N, C-alpha and C positions, 0 to 999 in steps of 0.2 A: 121584525124583532131586532135586526142588526142596528136599525136607526135608534130604537129604544135603548138598546144596550150601549151604544155610543153616547147617547145622552146621559145615561145613568153613570157612566164613567166620570163625566164632568160634574154631575151632581154629587157623586160620592166624594170627589176631591174637595168640594165645598163643605160637605158635612164633616169630613175629617178635619178640616181647618177649624170649624166651630167646636168640634169635640175636643180637639187638642187645646184650644184656647180655654175651654171650660176646665179641663184637667189641670192645666197650669194655674188657673185661678183657685181651684179647689185645694191645691197643695198648700195654699197660704190662707185658706178660709178658716174661720173659727168654728164653723159647723157645716156639715154636708147637707145643705138645704139652699133654697133660694133659686134665683135665675140660672146660675151656673150649673147647679145640679139638674135642674129641669132641662137645660139645653143638652147636657150630657146624655140624660136618659132618652130624650126625644130623638137625638141624633142616632143613637144605637138602635132604637126601635124602628126608625125610618129605614135604616140600612137593612134591618132584618126583614121588614115587610116588603120592601122593593125587591130584594134579592129573591124572596119566595115567589113574588108575582112573576118574575122573569124566569122562574124555574131553576134558580141557582141554589139548590138545596144545601150544598156544603157551606156556602157563604151565609145563608140564612141561619143555619145552625150555629156557625161561629159567632155571628152577631148576637144570637140568643144567649150564648154562653157568656159573652161579655156583659149582657144585661143582667144575668144571674149573679155576676160578681158585684155589679154596681148597685142594683136595687136594694139589697138588704142593708146597705149603708145609709139609706135615706134617714136624715134627721140625726145622725150620729154626731157627737161633739168632736171638735178638733179637725185638723186638716186631713185631706185624703192621704192615706199612708203611701210612702214613697214606693214601696214594693208593688202596690196595686197600680199606682200611676205609671210606673215603668212598664208593667205588663200590658196595661191597656194601650199605651202608645205603641209598644212593639207589635202587638197583635193587630192593631189598627193599620199599621204600615203593611203588614203581610196581607191583610184583608184587601186593601186597595190594590196592592201589587198583583194579587191573584185575579181580581176583577179586570184589571188592565190586560193581563195575559189572556184571559178568556175572550175579551172583546177584540184583541188583536190576533186571535187564533194562533197564539204562540205555541211552539212545540215544547217549550220548557215552562212548566207551571211551578210557582212557589209552593212548597210543601206546607200543609196545615197541621201536621202531626205535632210538632213542637209547640205550636200555639195552643192547640187543644189540651195538651198535657200541662202547660203552664196555667191555663185557666182552671183546669180540674184541681190542680194543686192549691190554688188560691181558694177555691170553693170549699175544699176539705178543711183548710186551715181556718176558715171563717165560721161564724156561728151559722146554724141552719137557717136557710132563708124561708120566709113565710110563703107557702105555696099559694098561688092565686089560682082558684079553680075556674073562675068564669072565663069562657073562651073569648079571645080577642083582647084581653087585658095584658099589660106588660108582664112578661115572664112566660107566656105561652107562644110557641112558634106559630106564626100565621099560616093558615092554609092558603094555597094558591088561589088568588082571586078575592080573598076576604079582606086583605089590607093592601090595596093596590099601591098606596104611597104615591109620591110625586112622580115616579117614573112612568106612570101610565096616564090616567085622566088628568092628573095635576099639571102635566107639562103642556106647553103651548104647541098645539098641533100645526101652527103656521110657521114654526121655526125652521129655517133653512141652514144647512151646513155649507159654508163657503170656504174654499181653499185660499191660502195665502197668495198664490199667484194671481187669482182673480181679483183679489182686493188690490194688490200692487198694480195690476194693469189698469184698474179703474182709477187709482190715484194718479197714474201717469196721464190718463185721459183728462182728468180734472186739471192737472197742471197745464196741459196743452190748451184747454179752454181758457184758463186764466191768461196765458200768453196771448191767445186770440183776443181776449177782452182788452188787453193792453194795446194791441195793434189797432183795435177799433178806436180807442182813445186817440191814438196817434193820427189815424185817418181823419177823425173829426177835427183835430187841431189844424191839420193841413187844409181842410176845406174852409175853416174859419180864416186862415191866412189868405186863401184865394178870394174869399168874400171881401176881406180888408183891402187887398190889392185892387179889386174891381171898384171898390168904393172910392179909392183915391183918384180914379179917373173921372169922378163926378157922375152925376145922374145923366147917363147917356142911354138913349133908347136901345142901342145895340147891346148894351150890357145889362140892362134892367132885368130882362127875362132870365139870363144866366145867373145873375146875382140872386134873384128870388128862388131859383131852382136849387142853387147851392145852399142857401139858408135853410130851405125846407129839408133837404137831404141831411144837412148837418144836425138839425134838430131831431130828425128821426133816428140817426145813428146814435145820438146821445141818449135817447130814450131806450133804444135797443140795448145799448151798453149797460145802462142801469138795470134793466131787466136781466141781462146776462149775469151781472154781478150778483143779483139776488139768487139766481139759480145756482151759480157756482158756490156761493156761501152756504146754501142749503145742502148741496152735495158734499162739501167739505165737512160740514157738521155731522152729516150721516156717516161719512167715512170714518171720522174720528170715533164715533160711537162703536163702529164695527172693529176698528183697528187698534183700539186702546183698551187698557184694563186698569182698574184701580191699583195704585202702588201697594195697597195693603196685601195684595195677592202674593207679593214677594217679601213683605215686611213681617206679616203675622207669623209665618213659619219660623222666623228667626227667634221668636220667643222660646220655642222648644229647643232650638239649637243652643241658645244661651243656657237653658236649664241643663241640657245634657253635657255641655262643655264644662260648666261649673261643677257638675257632679264628678266628672273625670279628674278635674284639676284640684278638687277640694276647696273651691272658692264659692262665694255668694255674689250674685249680681242681679239687678233688676233692669230690664230693657223698657225704655219709654219710646213711643213713636209719635212723631209730629208730621202732619201732612200726608197721612196714609190714604186719605180720601181722594187725593189727586190722581188723575188718570194720565197714563203715558203710553206711547207706542209700544205694542207688544214686543217688538224686536229689541227695543231699548231695555225693557223690563227683563227679558231673558238674559241679557248681558249683565244687567245690574244685580241680578240675583246672585251670580257667582262672586262678583266683586264684594258685595256686602257680606257674604259668608266668610270670605277671606279676612275682611276688616274686623268682623265680630270675633272670629277665632283669634286674630292677632291681639285684640284688646284684652280678651280674657287670659290668654297665655302670657303676654308680655306686660300688659298695663295694670289690670286689676290685681291688687295684692291679696294674699290670704287674709281671712277675717282677723286673726290675732294681730297680724302686722298692721292692719288698718286701724285697729283700736289703739295700738301704741302711738300712732301718729295722729290720734284725735279724730279719726274718721269713723263713720258708721261701719258695722261689720259687712254690710251689703254694698257692693260697688254699684255705681250708677253708669249705665250705658244708654246713650241717646242717639237715635237716628232721626234726622229731620230732612224733609224734602220740600223744596220751595221752587216754584216756577215763576220766572220773570220774563214775560214775552215768549220768545222761542228758546230760552235758556233755562236749564234745570240745574239747581244747586242741591247736592246731597251731602249732608254733613254727618259723619260718624264720630262721636266723641265719648270719652270715658273720663272718670275722675281718679284714675290710677296714679302710678308713680311717675309717669312721663318717660320720655326717651332719655337714655343715659348717653350723653354725647361722648364722654371719654371711652365708654365701652364700645360704642360704634366706631370711634376712631381706631381703637386698638384692633378690633376685628377686621376693619378695612385694610389696615396695614399688614396684618398677619396673612390675610387671604389675597393680598396683592391687588385689591380693588382700586387703590390709588397710591401713588408714591408718597413717601414720608414728607417731602418738601411741600407737596400740594396739600396734604392733610394738615400740616402745621399752620398753613396760611389760611385755612378755611375758618369762617365764622361758624357759630353754633348752628344757625339756620341752614348753612350749606352742609354741615356734618349730618344734620337730620335727613337731608335729601339722599344720602347714601343708602338708606334702607330700601330704596327703589331699584338698586343695582341688582342685576341677575346673580343669583346664588348667594345673596347676602342673608345671613342669619346669625343671631348672637347666641343661639343654642348650640352647645357642644354635643348634645346627645339628641338622637331622633326619638320623638315621642309620637303618640297618636295624634296630637294636636299640631305640633310644629317640629322644626329642626331640619327640614329637608331642603331649605334654601329656595323654596318655590312659594310664592305668595304675593308679596307687594309689587314685585316686578311684573307679575301677571296682571295685577290690578291696573298698573300704569299702562300696560300694553292694551288692555281691553278698553280703557277710557280713551286712549289715543285713537284706537280703531273707530270709536264713535265720534271722532273729531272733538274730543274733550280734553280736559287736563285735570290733574290731581295735585294737591299740595298738602303738606303736613305742618301743623303748628303744635308745639309741645312745651310744657312748662314743668320743671322739675317738682315733683311732689303734688302737682295739681292736675295732671292728666294730659291727654293728647287728643287732637281732633284732626280728622282727614276731611278735606273738602273736595268733592268731585264736581266738576262743571262740565256740562255737555248739552248739545242742542236737544230740545224736546222733540223736534221733528225736522226733517229737511223739506218742509213744505213752504207755503206762502207765508211771508213774514213782512211786517212793516220795516222799511229800511230808509235811512236818510242818505241821499246821494250827495257826494261832495266832489270837488275838483281840486287836485294838487298838480299844478303845471299842466301837462297834457293828459294826465291820468284821471279817470273817473273811478271812484271807490265808494263802497257802501259801508255804513255803520248800522248795526241793529238799533232800531229806534228805542227799544227798551232801555238801552244804556245811555241814551242822550237825555240828560236832565233838562237842558235848555240851550239856547244859542244867544249870542250877543255880538256886538261890534267891539273891536279893540280900541281902547282909549289910553293914550300915553300916561294920563294921570293915574290910571289903575295898574300900571306895570311897575314892578320892582326888578330892575335889571342888574344882575350880579355878574361876576366873572364866569361862573360855571353854569348858572341857570337863570331862568326868568320866572317870576311868580306873578300871579294875577290876583288883585283884590276883588273878590266876588262874594257878595252877600256877607260882608264882615268876616270873611275868611281869606287866608292866603293859600292859593293852590298852585301847584306846578303848571307851567305853560310850556308846551312843546310843539314843534312844527311836525305835522303828520308826514309830509313829504320826506323830511329828514329821518324820522323814525323808521320809515320803510325803505330808506336808502335811495330815494329818487333824486335827492339834491342835498346840498349843504344846509345846515340849520339856518333859518331866517327869522329875525325878530319881526313880529307882526307890525304891519304898517297901520297908521291911523285909519280906523274904520274897517279894517280887515275882519271877516267873519271868524268867530271862535265858537267851538262847540264845547259844552261842559259835559264830560262823561262821568258817570258814577256807577260803581260796581262794588258790592260788598263793603259799603261805607268808605270807599276811597274815591277821590275826585281828581280829575285831570282836565285842564283846559287845552284844547287842541286847535292849533292854527291851521286853517285851510284857505285856499284861494277863492273858493266859491261854494255856497250851499245851493246845489241844483234843485233840491226839493225832496219830498218823500214819495216813495213808491211801495206798492205791495208786490214783492218779488218772490219768485220760486227759487229758493236757495238749494243748490245741489252741491254735494261733496266734491272736492277736488279729485282728479285722477290719482291713482295710487302713486304714480311717479312724482307727484307734487305734494304729497301729504306731509313731507318733512318741513314744508313752509309753515311754521307754527303761527305766523302772524295772521293767517287767513282762515276764516271759518268755512268758506265755500265760495261758490261763484253763482252769479245770476245773469240772465240775458234780458236786455232792454227790448222795447217794442221793435226797434229796427235791427235787432240782432247784435248790438254792441255787448261785449262781455264786461261784466263788472265784478271785481273781486270784493268779497265781503270781509272786512277786517274784524278781528276778534278784540272786543273792548278789554277783556281781561288780560290779553297779551300786552296791550298798550299800558295798562295800569301796572301790571307786574314789572314791565320793563322800566317804568319810571321809578318804581319802588326799589328795584335792585340797582338802579343807576347804571345799567348796562350801556355800553357804547355800541350803537348800531354800525357806525362806520369805522371799521378797523383797518382798512387798507392804508398803505403808506403813500400811494400815488392815486391821483384822481384824474379822470378823463371825462370830457364833455363831448357827447356825440350829437350832431345836429343833422337831421335828415327828415324830409317830409314823408318818407316811406316808413310805415310801421315795421315792415319786414326787414328793411335795411338797418333800422335802429336796433332791432332785436339781434340781427346777425353780428353787427359791430359790437354790441354790448356783450354778447356771449363770448366773442373772441377775446375782448379786452379783459373781461372778468377772469377768464381762464389763465390770462397772463398776470393776474394778481392786482388788477386795477379796480378801484371803486368807480363805477360808471354812472353818470347822470345823463339824461337825454333831453333834447328839445326838438320840437317838430317844425320850427321855422326860425329864421334869423332874429326876429323881434324877441321871441321867447328866450333865445340863447343870450342875447344882450342883457335881458332882465336877470337871468341866472348869473351871468358874469358880474353883474352889479352887486350881487349878494355873496358870491363865493369865488374862491381861487381854484384854478385847475392846473395840473401839470401839462396837459395837452388838450387840444381841441381837434376833433375829426369832423370835417364838415363837407356835406354834399354840395356840389356846384349848382345843379339844376333844381332850385327851389323857387316857388312862386313868391311874389312880392319883393323879397330880399334874397337874392341868390348868394351862392358861396363867395363869389368875388366881392360883392358889396359888403357881406358880413366881415370878410377878411380886412377890407379897408376900414370899416367901422372899428374893428378891434385894434388895428394898428394905430388908429388915431388916438387911442387912449394910452397915456404914458404908463399906467399901472399894468397894462396887459402887453406891453411891447416885447417882453421876453418870453411870453407863453408860446410854445411851439404850435403851429397849425399845419394840419395835413388836409389837403383837399381831395375829394373823391368824386369821380365822374363815371357815368355809365358809358361815356365815349373814351376810347383810347387815343386821345388827341394830344399831340406834342405841343400844339399851340396853347391849349388850355393849361398845360403844365407851366409853360413859359410865362403866361399871363399871371398865373397864381404866384409864381416866384417874384415877379415884378411888383406885385401888390403886398408882398411880405410873407407869403406862405413858405413853410419849411420843407414841404414834400408834396408829391402828387401820386395818387394810385387810381387805377381803374377799379370798378367794382368786381371785375374778374380777378384782379390781383388780390382783393380782399377775400373773395371766396376761396382762393387757392391757399390762403393762410399767411399772406405777407403783412397783414395789418399790424400785428403785435411787434414783429421785428422792425418794421418801419417806424412805429411809434417809439420804440426803444432807441433807435438810431437817431431820430431828430432830437430827442431829449438829451442824449449823450452829446450831440454836436452843440446844442445850446449851452450845456454845462461847460464844455471845453472852451467856448468863446467867452464865457463870463470871466 
């Protein structure tokens, strides 16, 4: 019985959704007949029968009384009276709440007394209903067992109830399997390299057997990998079915919210939904539900004008609200728009000044689009009085915080007299996604494949180089071209060389050409969110791990495109430092220390790479390790000092050894300072850098 009751709770929620939709449609219908009326009657009858079957006599009686209010109206002309619609929706809410309390064995039960009195009042005010004498027909309470309804035999006996924790654990196991599949690919490639190396030795009897064995194993691993891919894909598809729900489950209830809010505010509005059939992660939907409720409430209270005012401005009396949901790869776009009066920039500026949200100088310098962004500040509201709908200063900042918690973003666009739209962008799931891997200097980065329209090589004839920006002629269009490494602060901006790979990004009708050093290839990667401590890094969607354990940061395409549109400068420091060290740990430590001292820091993993960066950019200081392979710190210092344009750049050499001889040799080659790595760890790096820069300036 407990299992049946738990199942009936879910079913009743679905029925309430259908009944609510029917009531809202009948409020605007020309006659109380047709599919909507049948759906309303059938839903109430099912609730009555199923409740009776489960022994819930009070709920069966309440559903029966709702039927008695509805059935006499069959075929009547005109829409469903507002008073009856209000009562049905109110009682239906109480009915479902009571059922949930019973199923949850709650000590506090919603009272039915007021609901029964309301329905009795409606029945007395209505014309006498035609009594239906035959047992089992609508209007007669069903006896237990006579009308089992979907709660009994109609339900799938094979249905299992699975907890969220079990599903999440299974998802993690599937992610591990996918990583294992990637490692199999890597092992196969290594065996193929082994076969190729053996083949270079020629056909020798001693290697023939080994080569044949490796070729056989490589072929078998490839076949096993393909089979594993099929199994993983099937498991992921099954998990998506379990862990996702149609978006309509959170969108459809908003129809009633719009109706009730309009009734309170004395306005009229129609809500249209696009993309409601799309399925998303249940956890995302739970967060989305609250955000959409905030935005809909905001649109009706602040956006949609009263009917008389709309008519004066040549608009229809009924405002238009629209929610559209679209998925592109692993990214979801949710747009909430209205055709109301739009945001009042001057009013926002005035409130922001009065509430101390921003100083007067800053406000006066803001463009209209920047003023609009102030509505996301905590405590912001243009309402002077608190109402049931708004005025508490809680809402849009909560929306922004919830979107950011999902690793997403929100933006607003508004046009005076024509309306406002909010665009929410968030990952559909943090699971496996196709990613394009690229290299910028020593860094490997990922870009979601859905945002990559195409790739091409740079050609000088297609570039338009100006003082402030570079544009690319691409398919009869001029689009901005930026260097990815510079946008992320890894290096100074570099103009693309002839033949350098370019990626064309596209998101929400905006395009950007992105210069990278190498396109490594595409991978299907498991993208995980960044740790809480790093989620302020808005440039990154998350991180993934390659087959050999290398960490790859996944860049947000919308961040890149919005950065270009705003014209923000990524590099804002006044001094620049180049750190050269073959140790990733040492580079990270030096970079952290120098950034804390106010420097913009770029890095290189060897001397050759450092010389390449120095060819493109100027630095105020270079910090260089001595013990590097191929070209050590002494050789790099000599190469730098051989260039007249770099003769005045200070150089500090760093060594793991505390050797006076190393320091003297470095000075002889042109270095300005010498530190041991112990000195750097103790905090001397920043002070030494400042000292050598000061000495160079004094000598100039």
